[in-house]
C-alpha positions in Angstrom: -3.5 -33.3 4.0 -5.5 -36.3 5.0 -6.2 -34.6 8.2 -7.3 -31.4 6.5 -9.5 -33.3 4.3 -11.2 -35.4 7.1 -11.8 -32.2 9.0 -13.3 -30.3 6.1 -15.5 -33.5 5.2 -16.6 -33.9 8.7 -17.4 -30.2 9.4 -16.1 -30.4 13.0 -15.1 -32.9 15.7 -11.6 -33.5 14.2 -8.2 -32.1 15.1 -8.1 -28.6 13.6 -4.5 -27.5 14.1 -1.4 -28.8 13.0 2.1 -27.7 14.3 5.1 -27.7 11.9 8.2 -28.3 14.1 11.8 -28.3 13.0 15.3 -26.8 14.0 16.1 -23.2 13.2 16.7 -22.7 9.6 15.1 -26.0 8.4 12.4 -24.3 6.2 9.2 -24.3 8.4 8.3 -20.9 7.2 8.9 -21.6 3.6 6.9 -25.0 3.7 3.9 -23.6 5.5 3.8 -20.4 3.1 4.1 -22.8 0.1 1.3 -25.0 1.6 -0.9 -21.9 1.9 -0.2 -20.5 -1.5 -1.0 -24.0 -3.0 -4.2 -24.3 -1.1 -5.3 -20.9 -2.5 -6.5 -22.1 -5.9 -6.5 -18.7 -7.3 -3.0 -17.9 -6.4 -0.8 -17.9 -9.7 2.8 -17.5 -10.7 2.5 -15.9 -14.2 0.0 -18.1 -16.1 0.3 -21.1 -13.9 -1.6 -21.9 -10.6 1.0 -22.3 -7.5 -0.8 -25.4 -6.8 0.1 -27.1 -10.2 3.8 -25.7 -9.7 4.1 -27.2 -6.4 2.6 -30.5 -7.5 5.1 -30.9 -10.3 7.9 -30.8 -7.6 6.4 -33.8 -5.7 8.5 -36.8 -6.9 8.0 -39.2 -4.0 6.7 -42.9 -4.6 3.1 -41.9 -3.6 3.2 -38.6 -5.7 0.0 -39.4 -7.5 -1.9 -39.8 -4.2 -0.4 -36.5 -2.7 -1.3 -34.4 -5.9 -4.8 -35.9 -5.7 -5.2 -34.8 -2.0 -3.9 -31.3 -2.9 -6.3 -31.1 -5.6 -9.3 -32.4 -3.1 -8.2 -30.0 -0.3 -7.5 -27.0 -2.6 -10.4 -27.3 -5.0 -13.3 -29.2 -3.4 -13.2 -27.3 -0.2 -11.6 -24.2 -1.5 -10.7 -22.5 1.8 -9.8 -18.9 2.4 -6.3 -18.6 3.5 -5.1 -16.3 6.1 -1.5 -15.7 6.6 -0.2 -14.2 9.9 3.6 -13.5 10.7 3.7 -13.0 14.4 7.3 -11.7 14.3 6.6 -8.9 12.0 3.0 -8.1 13.1 4.3 -7.9 16.6 7.2 -5.9 15.9 5.1 -3.4 14.1 3.0 -2.9 17.2 3.8 -0.5 19.9 3.1 -3.3 22.6 3.4 -7.3 22.5 -0.3 -8.4 22.3 -1.4 -11.9 22.9 -1.6 -14.1 19.8 -5.4 -14.2 19.6 -5.4 -10.3 19.7 -2.9 -10.2 16.9 -4.7 -12.5 14.7 -8.1 -10.6 15.3 -6.3 -7.3 14.2 -4.9 -9.0 11.2 -8.4 -10.4 10.1 -9.7 -6.9 10.4 -6.9 -5.6 8.2 -7.5 -8.4 5.7 -11.0 -7.3 5.5 -10.1 -3.9 4.5 -10.6 -2.0 7.9 -8.2 0.3 9.5 -5.3 -1.0 11.6 -6.5 1.4 14.2 -9.1 -0.7 16.2 -11.3 2.4 17.0 -11.3 3.5 13.3 -12.1 -0.2 12.2 -15.0 -0.4 14.7 -16.5 2.8 13.2 -16.0 1.5 9.7 -17.7 -1.9 10.6 -20.6 -0.1 12.2 -20.9 2.2 9.1 -20.8 -0.8 6.7 -23.5 -2.5 8.8 -25.9 0.2 8.4 -25.2 0.9 4.7 -23.4 4.2 5.4 -19.8 3.3 4.6 -19.8 4.7 1.0 -21.4 8.1 2.1 -18.7 8.3 4.9 -16.0 7.6 2.1 -17.6 10.4 0.1 -17.7 12.9 3.1 -14.2 12.0 4.0 -12.9 12.8 0.6 -14.6 16.0 0.9 -12.8 16.8 4.1 -9.5 15.6 2.6 -10.0 17.7 -0.6 -10.1 14.6 -3.0 -7.9 12.3 -1.0 -9.6 8.8 -0.8 -10.5 7.7 2.7 -8.7 4.3 2.3 -5.5 6.2 1.4 -5.4 7.6 4.9 -7.4 5.5 7.2 -4.1 3.7 8.5 -2.4 7.0 9.3 -3.5 7.7 12.8 -3.1 11.5 12.9 -5.2 11.9 9.8 -7.7 9.2 10.2 -8.6 9.9 13.9 -9.1 13.7 13.0 -11.4 13.1 10.1 -13.2 10.3 12.0 -13.7 12.3 15.1 -15.6 15.1 13.0 -17.5 12.7 10.9 -18.7 10.3 13.7 -20.5 13.1 15.2 -22.1 14.0 11.9 -23.2 10.3 11.1 -24.1 9.4 14.7 -25.4 12.6 16.5 -27.2 10.6 19.1 -24.2 8.4 19.9 -21.6 11.1 19.6 -23.2 14.6 20.3 -19.8 16.2 19.8 -16.7 15.3 18.1 -15.0 15.2 21.6 -17.3 12.4 22.5 -15.8 10.2 19.8 -12.3 11.3 20.5 -12.5 10.5 24.1 -14.1 6.9 23.7 -11.8 4.0 24.2 -12.4 0.8 22.4 -11.9 -2.5 24.4 -11.2 -5.4 22.3 -10.8 -7.8 25.2 -13.8 -10.0 24.1 -14.1 -13.5 25.1 -12.2 -15.9 22.9 -15.3 -17.5 21.7 -16.9 -14.3 20.8 -13.8 -13.0 19.0 -13.5 -16.5 17.2 -17.1 -16.3 16.1 -16.7 -12.6 15.0 -13.6 -13.5 13.0 -15.1 -16.4 11.2 -18.3 -14.6 10.2 -16.2 -11.8 9.0 -14.1 -14.0 6.7 -17.0 -15.9 5.4 -19.0 -12.7 4.6 -16.1 -11.1 2.9 -14.8 -14.1 0.9 -17.9 -16.0 0.2 -16.2 -19.1 1.4 -17.3 -21.5 4.2 -13.8 -23.1 5.1 -11.0 -21.0 6.5 -7.4 -22.0 7.1 -5.2 -19.8 9.3 -1.4 -20.3 8.7 0.4 -18.5 11.6 4.2 -18.3 11.5 5.7 -18.0 15.0 
């Protein structure tokens, strides 16, 4: 908590990563999840904040100091918490991507975009140009009343609708539906570019400056 406080106070130039180590079954995953839930000041269990519940469990000799640090890190800096469980995310994928790619795709999903990278890039382009709501309306027409967000993670349905509507919304870029269907989206951007893109997206969607990624190996 002290290191996290120093990093957020300084705004850079500090160690920004912490590795939680321990033997199999020692509670690493639970510990990091509890930490993340506590640092998200809006996360509640019933009427109580998770932070206050966890603080009440701290009974060490320096409990007062630890509770104060928790309050400072959680409330003063109010970071957006992004969880990533690599085991489940990678198993759900058809291929084992590198960690940075899995994190990038996770952030896109967190932001409400499709799990399909090509559909997600189309949604982002539409949103940037103020056309996303109109796209949702047209997609609902095509789907006979079914909301776009209900199907945008279903590859067969979403790709069929997107292929037709991409040509309608961007006729100069996609003169025919087949031109969108044939295009391949390459997400192999530089690590710096991808990191900057993720941070900008999270800050814009959450309205928060600070971001904490909690990654379970």
